[in-house]
Every structure is written in C-alpha cells, then in structure tokens.
N, C-alpha and C positions, 0 to 999 in steps of 0.2 A: 952788596956782595960782589966779590972780585970775579972777573971772567974765568979765572982758573978754577975757582970753587964751583961756579955754575957748570963748567965743563965736566968736572969730576962727578957732580950729582947726576948729570945726564948719562954718563957712562955707567954709573951704578944702577940707574933705573933700567937701562937697556939690558944689563947683565941679569937683573932679577927677572925681567920679562922673558928673556930667552931661556933661562934655567927653568922657569915655571912651565913654559910651553913644552920643553923637552921632557919634563917629568910627566905632564898630562898626556902627551901624545906618544911618548916612547919612540921618538924618531931618531935618537942618537944611539950609537953603539955603546956609549959609556953609561947610559941610564937604563936600568932594568924596568920592564913593564910589570906592574903588580896587578893581578886580578884577585878580586875578593869574592868568595863564595858565601852567599848569605841571603837573608830575607829582610825586606824593608817595607815599612808602612810610613808614608809621608805624614809628618806632623800636621801640615795644613789641611789634610783631608779629615783629620780627627777634630780639629778645632773650628772648622768652617761652620759659620752660623752661631758659634758659641763664644769665640774669642779665646785668647790665651792670656791668663792673668790671675790676679788674686781676688777679684770681685766675685760675689755670689753669681752662680750661673755661668761662670767662665771655667774652661778647663785649666787646671793647675798642674796635675800630675797624671801620668798614664802608667798603669801597671799591666804588663803583658806576661802571660803564661803560655808556653809552647808544649804541645803534647802530640802523640801519634796514636792512631787506632790501627794496630797491627793484627792481621788475620792469619792464623796458622792454617795453611791449606790442608794439612793432614787431619785436623779436627774441626775446621770451620769455626773455631772459637776466636772471638775478638778480644784483644787485650789492650787496654788503654795505658800508655806509657808516657809519663810526664818527662820532659826533657830539660827545661830551663824556665827561669822567671827573672824579670827585671823591671825596674821603675825608671821612667823617663820624664823630664820636665816637658811642659806642654809645647815648647818650641823645638824639641829634639825629635828626630825621626826614630821610630821604633825599629831597632836593628838587632838581628841575631846572626852571628857569623859562624860558618863551619859547624852546623848542627850535626850531631852524630846520626848516621843512618840507622833505621830500625830493621825489623825482621825482613829478611830477603832483600836487603839494601833499599828498604822503603824510604823514599825521599819526600813523601807527602806529609806536610805538617799542618796542624791546626793551632790557632792562637785564640785564647780568651783575652779580651781587652777590657780592663776596668778603668774608667775615666772618673776622676775625682775633681771637684772644685776644692778651693783651698781649705774651707771649713771641714769637709769630709776627709780630706787627705791628712790634715794635721791631727785629726782625732783617731787615726787608725795606726795600730801596730801590727806587724806580721811576724810569724815565727821563722827565724833563721838559725839553724844549728842549735835548736833548743832554747833560743832566747828571742823574746819579742822585741823587735826593733822598729823604728819609725818607717813609714812607707817609703820614704826617699832612699832608705838604705837596702831595699829589697834587691838582691842580686845573687842568683844561685844557678848552678848547673847540676845540682844534685837532684835526682828524680824524686826522692822522698820529700825533700824540702820544698821543691816546686809544687808537689801535690798538696802539701800542707798549706802552702801559701795560697794556692788556688781556692781552697776551702775558706781560708781567712778572708780573702778578698771578696768572695761571694757573700760572706756574712758581714762584711765591713761597710755596708750602706754605700756602695758606689753610686755616684751621681748618674752615670750612664754606663752602658756596656754594649759590646758587640763581639762577634766571632769572625775570624778570618781564616783563610786557607792559602797555602802556597806550596809549590813543589820546588825544592832546592835543586839547583843545577850547578855543575862545576864551573868555577871561575866566572860566575854571573851573580849580580845582586838582583834577586827576583822581587818584584812588587807583589805583595799579598793582595788577595781579593777579599774584601770585607763586606759583611752584611750591613744594612742600615743601623746606625747607632740608635739605641732605644733607652728610655729613662729607667733608672734603677737597675735591677738584675734581669729585666725582661729580655734584653738583647742576648744574654748568655743562656738563660733558662730555655729560651726558644730553640737554641741550637746545640746546647750542651748541658747535660748529657743527651744523647739521642733519645727520642721517645722510646719507652719501654716496649719490649716484645711481649705479646699476650697470646696465650693459648686457651681456647674454650672448647667445652664438650657438653652436649645435651645429655642429661641422664634420665630422660623420660621413657626412652624406648631403645632397645638394641636388637638388631636383626639376628636371626638364627639361620644356620646353614640349611635347615629343613624347610625354609620358606616362611616360618612363623616368626614370632617376635617375643622378646622378653619385655614385659610391660610394667611400668610403675603402678603400684597400688598402695593405698594407705590403710586398707582394711581386709587384706587377703588373709586367708587361713595359713597356718604354718604348713610346711610340706607334709608332716605326718598327719595333721588333721585333714588335709585335703585328700590324702590317700585313703584314710579310713572312711571318708564320706562317700567314696565311690563304692556302691553296693552292687553294681552290675558285674556279674561273673564273666560275661563275655568280654574279651579284650576289645578295646576301641580300635577300629580299623585305621583311624588317623591319629592314634595316641602319640606317635612320634612327631606329629605336627602341632601338638597342643602348645599354647603359649606358656611362658614362664612368668610367674608373678614375683616381683621383688619390691621391697620398700626402702632400701638403702643401698649405697654404693661405697666401696672403699677404693680409692684411686691413688696409685703410687706412680709418681713421675720420675723418670730417670733419663739420663743421657748415657747411652751404652750401659755399663754396669754401675755407674755412679748414680745413687739415689739422690734426687733433688728434694722431694717432699712427699708426704703421705697424708691423706685427709679422708675422713668419713663424712658423707653427706646424705641427707634424706633424699630419696629419689625425686626427680623432678626439679631439683635445685641445679642450676647451671654451674658447671665446674669452670673456674677461671684461674689460670696460673699467670700472675703478673706481679712483678716482672719475671718473664721466663728467661732466666740466666743459666748458662751462657747463651748468648745470641750473636750471630746466627748459630743454630745447632738443631739436630734432629732429636726430638723427644719421643720417648715411648711411654705410654700410659697403661699400666697394668690395672685392669678394672675388675673388681670382684662384686658380684650382685648378691645381696643379702636379703633374707626374708625372716623376720622375727629373730635376727641374730645368727641365722644359719646360712652358710654359703650355699647358693643354689646354682650359680654359673659364673663363668669368668670369660673375659675377652681381652684382647690387646688392641690399643688404639695408637695412632701415630700422628705427629704434627711437626712441622719445621718452624721454629721460632725465628721471626724476622724482625729486626729492630724497627720500631715505629709501626708495626703491623699487627693485626689480629689473625691468628691461624685457627681454623676449625679442625679439630682432630677427627680422623676417620678410623673406623673400627673394623676389624675382621669379624665375620659372622660367628656367632657362638656355635661351637660344634654340637 
C-alpha cells in the first residue's frame, strides 16, 4: 500500500471518530443534541440464565404490552387503559418511546412481558387490525388492538412471563423495574390483573336501634301467626325491644345510584361480592329482611372495595 493511501485512510478514520464523538456528546454548535423520552428494559436482564437463541429453553422472542391504571379522583374508579404492544428479538432491548400520558398527565406505566422460546413463538399468532399475524409482526399503538393482543399472549402458552413498571420522564430513557421472571403465565397472573376486591357481610344477625337484634331463624312463625299467638291482653312493657325473626335476606349492591347486583340468600349465609367492581369504590348494600316471604325490616350497610383486599360491610341499626 502506498504511503499516500495510508495517510488518506488515517485521515478518514480520524474524521469518523471526531464526528461520532461530536454527535454523542453534543459539544459542537453544528450538531444538535437529541434526547429521547421513553421506557427501556435491557435484553440481557431478560435472557440472563436462559440464553438467547433458537434452542429449547432459550428466549427467542419477547412480547411486551403497555398499559396504565388511571384513577378518576371524582369517582375513585380505576380504569385500565392499554397503550401499545410490540415484539422484540431476544437480543433487542424492549423500548417504547414517547408514550401518551394518561388521566391527569399520568406518566406511570405498567408492562406485561411474555417471553417465548422458538417453538412457542413460532406456534403463536396474535390479532392485529382484525387479522391474526405471526408473533414477530406484533406492533401496535392502538389501545383496542393492544388489549386484544394481551389476551392472546396470555392464552398463547408463553414460556415465561413477568410484569414491570416505569414512570416516563421528559427527555430521559427510563429503565423499567421488573418482577422476577416466572414460568408460564404465573409471572403475569400474579401481578396482573390485581387481586380482586371483595366485600363480605354476615347475615346471621343485625342490630336494632332499640338495643335488640334481628336474628336469623329457620323455623320462626310468620309475623301474623306470631301476633295471633300472643293472648296476653296487657301490652308488653318491653315490646319495643323485642327481637325480630327473619329467615332470608335480599341484598342489593350499588355504587351511588348505579345498581351492581341483587341477590336473595337464606339467612346465615355469608354474603360475598367478588369481584367488587369498580374498585376502589364506596358500595352501599340495601338489605331487606324477610320472614316467610314477607318483608319485616330493612337496613343499609356500607363498605369500600379495595383492590386485593376483603372489606367487611358495616350496617346502620334497624330503626
């Protein structure tokens, strides 16, 4: 090689190095610094201990679905909104850029990650715009399509799953925080959807305002029979404090004026509303006490449905 050609190659190499450094650092006035807002999950953290490849037991493709849980402060209701979905090769970082903010500029995002080995990935199709396409072609920013894809991925025999969270910040690529990767769907089922809210109410006894109680019975006389059986002409001094017998309850659950459900139960049967949706939300239970099909008393109970928790309803005394 001639000395002139060697010198030309050296100058070219220096020019490439200087230009690359200027772009990376943004130190020259002629190069604009570019900041990217987004969420990233490093590929090596998902393939660690499993490997990246086509062999059984190796990660081959990774599908990610992004969603938000937005709480409306005026109603305390939580709405799950899907944002986007995409598939990545095992050596590619999971990356979502400039995700749209949710209710009240909510920048908190959740991700469901579905990891497939080659056999599972090649056997799966997912719905995109009404058409089932190979897993590798999954890419959408349409909420309805992302939601449908999430259901298809959950039912698509993933090899491993996990959930991640991240808060998007302007002009920063934020690393998501992920739970341990678990086999099958257990990594997603454990964290998404959240455990259901449950409301319970005992139907064996209800307090009365006069200090007595309404008590469950399975062989009480009807109200008319009970009245006719009383042959004492003198009024009972404590008649107002007599207990009320009932053998069934009718419970109507509502949030505000919106009725959620109505059920009839034999007294003594625990009332359970699960899942109590929407949650979180304040529920009102309108409780009617029945005896031989006749209404004998009523009360109102209340409980707050909390995701992942069981709330015992409390009742106002029967007047």
